[in-house]
C-alpha positions in Angstrom: 0.0 0.0 0.0 1.4 3.4 -0.9 2.0 6.1 1.7 -0.5 8.3 -0.2 -3.1 5.5 0.1 -2.5 5.1 3.8 -2.9 8.8 4.4 -6.1 9.0 2.4 -7.6 6.0 4.3 -6.5 7.4 7.6 -8.0 10.7 6.7 -11.3 9.0 5.8 -11.3 7.2 9.1 -10.7 10.4 11.0 -13.4 12.1 9.0 -15.8 9.2 9.8 -15.1 9.3 13.5 -15.4 13.1 13.5 -18.7 13.1 11.7 -20.0 10.4 14.0 -18.9 12.3 17.1 -20.2 15.6 15.7 -23.7 14.3 15.1 -24.0 13.1 18.8 -22.5 16.4 20.1 -24.9 18.5 18.2 -27.8 16.6 19.8 -29.3 15.5 16.4 -29.8 11.9 17.3 -28.3 9.3 19.5 -29.2 6.8 16.8 -25.9 7.6 15.1 -24.1 5.5 17.8 -26.9 3.0 18.6 -27.8 0.3 16.2 -31.1 -0.5 17.9 -32.3 3.2 17.9 -31.2 3.6 14.3 -33.1 0.5 13.3 -36.2 1.7 15.0 -36.1 4.8 12.9 -35.3 2.9 9.7 -38.4 0.7 9.8 -40.9 3.2 11.1 -44.2 3.3 9.3 -44.7 1.0 6.4 -41.2 1.1 5.0 -37.6 0.1 5.9 -34.9 2.3 4.5 -31.8 0.7 3.2 -28.6 2.3 1.9 -27.1 1.6 -1.5 -23.6 3.1 -1.7 -21.4 2.7 -4.9 -19.2 4.7 -7.2 -21.7 6.0 -9.8 -19.0 8.3 -11.1 -15.2 8.2 -11.5 -12.8 5.4 -12.4 -14.6 2.6 -10.5 -18.1 3.3 -12.0 -17.2 0.9 -14.9 -17.7 -1.9 -12.3 -19.9 -0.5 -9.5 -22.9 0.8 -11.4 -23.9 -2.7 -12.4 -23.7 -3.9 -8.8 -26.0 -1.1 -7.7 -28.5 -2.3 -10.3 -28.4 -5.9 -9.0 -29.0 -4.7 -5.5 -31.9 -2.6 -6.6 -33.3 -5.6 -8.5 -33.1 -7.7 -5.3 -34.9 -5.0 -3.4 -37.7 -4.8 -6.0 -38.1 -8.6 -5.9 -38.3 -8.6 -2.1 -40.9 -5.8 -2.2 -42.9 -7.7 -4.9 -43.0 -10.8 -2.6 -44.3 -8.8 0.4 -41.2 -7.0 1.7 -39.3 -7.7 4.9 -41.3 -8.2 8.1 -44.4 -7.0 6.1 -42.8 -3.7 5.2 -41.5 -2.4 1.9 -37.8 -1.7 1.4 -37.0 1.9 0.4 -33.5 2.3 -1.1 -31.5 5.5 -0.3 -28.8 5.8 -3.0 -25.5 7.6 -2.6 -22.5 8.1 -4.9 -19.1 7.2 -3.4 -17.5 8.8 -6.5 -14.5 6.5 -6.6 -13.1 8.4 -3.6 -12.4 6.7 -0.3 -13.1 9.7 2.0 -16.4 10.3 0.2 -17.4 6.7 0.9 -16.9 7.3 4.6 -18.8 10.6 4.5 -21.8 9.1 2.6 -21.9 6.1 4.9 -22.2 8.4 7.9 -25.0 10.3 6.1 -26.9 7.1 5.4 -26.7 6.1 9.1 -27.1 9.3 11.0 -29.3 11.4 8.6 -31.2 8.9 6.5 -31.5 6.4 9.4 -31.1 3.3 7.1 -31.4 -0.2 8.6 -28.4 -1.6 6.6 -26.1 -0.4 3.8 -25.1 -2.4 0.7 -22.0 -1.1 -1.0 -18.4 -0.5 -1.7 -16.0 -2.1 -4.2 -12.3 -1.3 -3.6 -10.7 -2.4 -0.3 -9.7 1.2 0.2 -13.4 2.2 0.2 -14.2 -0.6 2.6 -11.4 0.2 5.0 -12.5 3.9 4.9 -16.1 2.8 5.8 -15.2 0.2 8.4 -14.8 2.6 11.4 -18.0 4.3 10.4 -20.1 1.2 10.7 -18.3 -0.1 13.8 -18.6 3.3 15.6 -22.3 3.5 14.7 -23.0 -0.3 15.2 -24.6 -0.4 11.8 -24.3 -3.1 9.2 -22.5 -3.0 5.8 -22.9 -5.8 3.3 -19.8 -5.7 1.0 -20.1 -7.5 -2.3 -16.6 -7.9 -3.8 -13.8 -10.4 -3.5 -10.9 -8.9 -1.5 -7.5 -9.6 0.0 -8.6 -11.1 3.3 -6.9 -10.4 6.7 -10.0 -8.7 8.0 -13.2 -9.3 9.7 -15.6 -7.0 11.5 -18.7 -7.7 13.6 -20.5 -5.0 11.5 -19.5 -6.1 8.0 -20.8 -9.1 6.0 -18.4 -10.1 3.2 -20.4 -11.4 0.2 -17.4 -11.8 -2.1 -14.5 -14.2 -1.9 -11.6 -14.0 0.6 -8.1 -15.1 -0.4 -8.5 -18.9 0.1 -11.6 -18.9 -2.1 -10.1 -17.1 -5.1 -6.4 -16.2 -5.2 -5.1 -19.4 -3.7 -7.2 -21.6 -6.1 -6.0 -19.5 -9.0 -2.3 -20.0 -8.0 -2.8 -23.7 -7.6 -4.4 -23.9 -11.0 -1.5 -21.9 -12.6 1.0 -24.2 -11.0 -0.8 -27.3 -12.3 -0.6 -25.8 -15.8 3.1 -25.2 -15.5 2.8 -21.4 -15.2 5.5 -21.1 -12.6 7.3 -17.9 -13.7 4.9 -15.1 -12.9 4.9 -11.2 -13.2 2.6 -9.3 -10.8 0.8 -6.1 -11.8 -1.7 -4.2 -9.9 -3.3 -0.9 -9.0 -1.6 1.0 -6.2 -3.9 0.6 -3.2 -4.8 -1.9 -0.5 -6.1 -4.9 -2.3 -3.3 -5.5 -4.9 -0.5 -4.8 -2.5 -1.8 -7.1 0.2 -2.9 -9.8 -2.3 0.6 -9.7 -3.9 2.2 -10.1 -0.4 0.1 -13.3 0.0 0.9 -14.4 -3.5 4.7 -14.1 -2.9 4.4 -16.0 0.3 2.5 -18.8 -1.5 5.0 -18.8 -4.4 8.0 -19.1 -2.1 6.5 -22.2 -0.5 5.2 -23.8 -3.8 8.0 -23.5 -6.3 6.7 -20.4 -8.2 9.1 -17.6 -9.2 7.9 -14.0 -9.1 9.8 -12.2 -11.9 8.6 -8.7 -11.1 6.0 -6.6 -9.2 4.7 -3.3 -10.5 1.9 -0.9 -9.5 0.1 2.0 -11.2 -2.4 4.5 -9.8 -6.1 3.8 -10.3 -7.2 5.3 -13.6 -3.8 4.9 -15.2 -3.8 4.8 -19.0 -0.1 4.5 -20.0 1.2 0.9 -19.8 3.7 0.7 -22.7 6.8 1.0 -20.4 5.3 -1.7 -18.0 4.5 -4.0 -20.8 8.1 -3.7 -22.1 9.3 -4.7 -18.6 7.1 -7.7 -18.6 8.2 -8.8 -22.0 11.9 -8.6 -21.0 11.3 -11.1 -18.2 9.6 -13.8 -20.4 7.0 -14.8 -17.9 4.7 -17.9 -18.2 1.9 -15.8 -16.9 0.9 -12.4 -15.5 -1.2 -12.2 -12.3 -3.4 -9.1 -12.7 -4.9 -7.1 -9.8 -5.5 -3.9 -11.8 -8.9 -2.5 -11.0 -11.4 -0.3 -12.7 -10.9 1.2 -16.2 -7.1 0.8 -16.0 -7.7 -2.7 -17.4 -9.0 -1.1 -20.6 -5.7 0.7 -21.3 -3.6 -2.3 -20.1 -5.1 -4.9 -22.3 -5.4 -2.7 -25.4 -1.7 -1.9 -25.1 -0.9 -5.5 -24.2 -2.4 -6.6 -27.6 -0.8 -3.6 -29.5 2.6 -4.8 -28.2 2.1 -8.1 -29.9 1.2 -10.0 -26.8 -1.7 -12.3 -26.2 -3.0 -14.8 -23.6 -2.3 -17.6 -26.1 1.5 -17.0 -25.5 1.6 -15.2 -22.1 -1.4 -16.0 -20.0 -3.0 -13.4 -17.8 -4.9 -14.4 -14.7 -7.2 -11.6 -13.6 -9.2 -11.3 -10.3 -11.0 -8.0 -11.0 -12.2 -8.5 -14.6 -15.6 -10.1 -15.0 -18.3 -10.1 -17.7 -19.2 -6.5 -17.0 -15.7 -5.3 -17.6 -15.0 -7.5 -20.7 -17.2 -5.3 -22.9 -15.3 -2.1 -21.8 -11.9 -3.7 -22.3 -12.9 -5.2 -25.7 -13.4 -8.9 -26.2 -10.7 -9.0 -28.9 -8.2 -7.8 -26.3 -8.9 -10.4 -23.7 -10.2 -13.5 -25.5 -8.6 -16.6 -24.1 -7.5 -14.8 -20.9 -8.3 -16.4 -17.5 -10.2 -15.1 -14.5 -10.7 -16.4 -11.0 -14.2 -15.8 -9.5 -17.0 -17.7 -7.8 -19.8 -17.0 -10.3 -20.1 -16.7 -14.1 -23.2 -15.9 -16.1 -22.8 -19.3 -17.8 -23.1 -21.2 -14.6 -25.7 -24.0 -14.8 -28.9 -24.4 -12.8 -32.4 -23.0 -12.7 -31.7 -20.4 -10.1 -29.0 -18.8 -12.2 -31.1 -19.1 -15.4 -33.9 -17.1 -13.8 -31.4 -14.6 -12.3 -29.9 -13.9 -15.7 -33.3 -13.7 -17.4 -34.7 -11.3 -14.9 -31.6 -9.1 -14.9 -31.6 -8.8 -18.7 -35.4 -8.2 -18.8 -34.9 -5.4 -16.3 -31.7 -3.8 -17.7 -31.4 -4.9 -21.3 -31.0 -8.1 -23.3 -27.4 -7.4 -24.0 -26.4 -6.9 -20.4 -24.2 -9.4 -18.6 -24.3 -10.6 -15.1 -21.0 -11.3 -13.3 -19.6 -12.2 -9.9 -19.8 -8.8 -8.0 -23.3 -8.3 -9.6 -24.4 -11.7 -8.3 -22.8 -11.1 -4.9 -24.5 -7.8 -4.5 -27.9 -9.4 -5.3 -27.1 -12.3 -2.9 -26.2 -9.9 -0.1 -29.6 -8.2 -0.2 -31.4 -11.6 -0.2 -29.2 -12.8 2.7 -29.9 -9.7 4.8 -33.6 -10.0 4.2 -33.6 -13.7 5.2 -31.7 -12.9 8.4 -34.0 -10.1 9.2 -37.0 -12.4 8.9 -35.2 -15.0 10.9 -34.4 -12.4 13.6 -37.9 -10.9 13.5 -36.1 -7.5 13.4 -33.8 -5.3 11.4 -31.8 -4.5 14.5 -28.1 -5.2 13.7 -27.4 -7.0 16.9 -30.4 -9.4 16.4 -29.4 -10.0 12.8 -25.8 -10.8 13.9 -27.1 -13.2 16.5 -29.0 -15.3 13.9 -26.5 -15.0 11.0 -24.5 -18.2 11.5 -25.5 -21.0 9.2 -28.0 -18.9 7.2 -28.1 -20.4 3.7 -29.4 -19.3 0.3 -29.8 -21.2 -2.9 -28.0 -18.5 -4.9 -27.3 -18.2 -8.6 -23.7 -19.4 -7.9 -25.0 -22.3 -5.9 -25.6 -22.9 -2.2 -24.0 -20.2 0.0 -23.8 -20.3 3.8 -22.9 -17.5 6.2 -20.0 -18.2 8.6 -21.2 -16.5 11.8 -17.7 -16.4 13.3 -16.1 -14.2 10.6 -19.2 -13.0 8.6 -17.8 -14.4 5.3 -19.6 -16.8 3.1 -18.8 -20.4 2.0 -18.2 -20.1 -1.8 -17.2 -22.4 -4.7 -14.0 -21.3 -6.5 -14.1 -21.1 -10.3 -11.4 -20.5 -12.9 -12.9 -19.2 -16.2 -11.7 -18.5 -19.7 -13.0 -15.4 -21.6 -14.9 -16.4 -24.7 -15.3 -14.6 -28.1 -18.9 -13.7 -27.1 -17.7 -11.8 -24.0 -19.0 -14.5 -21.6 -16.7 -16.5 -19.4 -16.7 -20.3 -19.3 -15.7 -22.3 -16.2 -12.8 -24.6 -17.0 -12.1 -25.6 -13.4 -14.0 -25.4 -10.1 -13.4 -26.6 -6.5 -16.4 -29.0 -6.6 -17.9 -27.7 -3.4 -18.1 -24.4 -1.4 -14.9 -23.6 0.4 -15.0 -22.5 4.1 -13.8 -18.9 4.3 -10.4 -18.5 6.0 -9.8 -14.7 5.9 -6.7 -14.8 8.1 -5.2 -17.8 6.3 -4.9 -19.7 9.6 -5.0 -23.0 7.7 -1.8 -22.3 5.7 1.6 -22.9 7.2 3.3 -20.7 4.5 1.5 -17.6 5.8 3.2 -15.9 8.7 1.1 -12.8 8.7 
């Protein structure tokens, strides 16, 4: 993580705590620091207000807008079937604007001003870490939909995406099996890529994989010619890609322009899904690999209905993908827990969370009450010429989440 990134996240955390303290000091409402009181306000009358917080502008909007849509679709479906506890859900939408302090500020607004019962949102780990002290200070719940680097758990965050042992480690094991043991690491310069690459290097050292280089660029970067030349000079078997947002568009276009392709130098990406493929350009990424837990092409009646409903609502050419599905699943899981608890109070929802299951588009998912992560099936996919991703390997069953890598002797933390 860069020093600039650390400073921005720290500033966001300080802003969050300051905002929270300021609300109480001004005597606006004690609900800003009390989950129970806030919940009572959130579900007053015939509606329950819920927050939806994503980057609707800026470099991350290429990914986050679609997740917001899936969460809103889940809310509409829940309302159509009678709501939660007999009440309709009312989404309160905010724009994180691809800016971590803004995420902290908008999270505080949702809790203390809008009095939401729960918030669904975030994408980058920097946005999540900026919001974490807000939700913990206010004892309010955040349902976070994206895979991330692990090494974290919070009593007030539910992690709907994969942690390290459900995505990155299976990807590395697959690469080793295919003989891709000389690897170059590239990523955006913030929390997730730097922490993920620290874990990758630890795994590599214990598993006979050589890391040839490690390079980072700021989010939103568009110039990759120099980096690609560095990569070419090392002659890697594969590139492990943790670039995020629209930087992937520039990288893959310049990757192809430099005469490279995944047919000769494979790229394993953990932040490119069906939604991003269109923006990057199918011709630039055809044959490249991805590691996720869900693809639009997954079999089963539940997924078929999910894809059909999503395309009916947002357009026949729209794709579903892993974060889109995880956002949708998060809303459904929260609603199921609220019904189980008989309340939207965060403490009561936490008390019933463990073992909550859902027949999701990705398959059966189960909440681990100890760390608030979800059992998920790992899948390696190959990008097809139609922009969809086909599973070429899967773990066969959902993997128990291990965010702190306690089950791996190579990880010293």
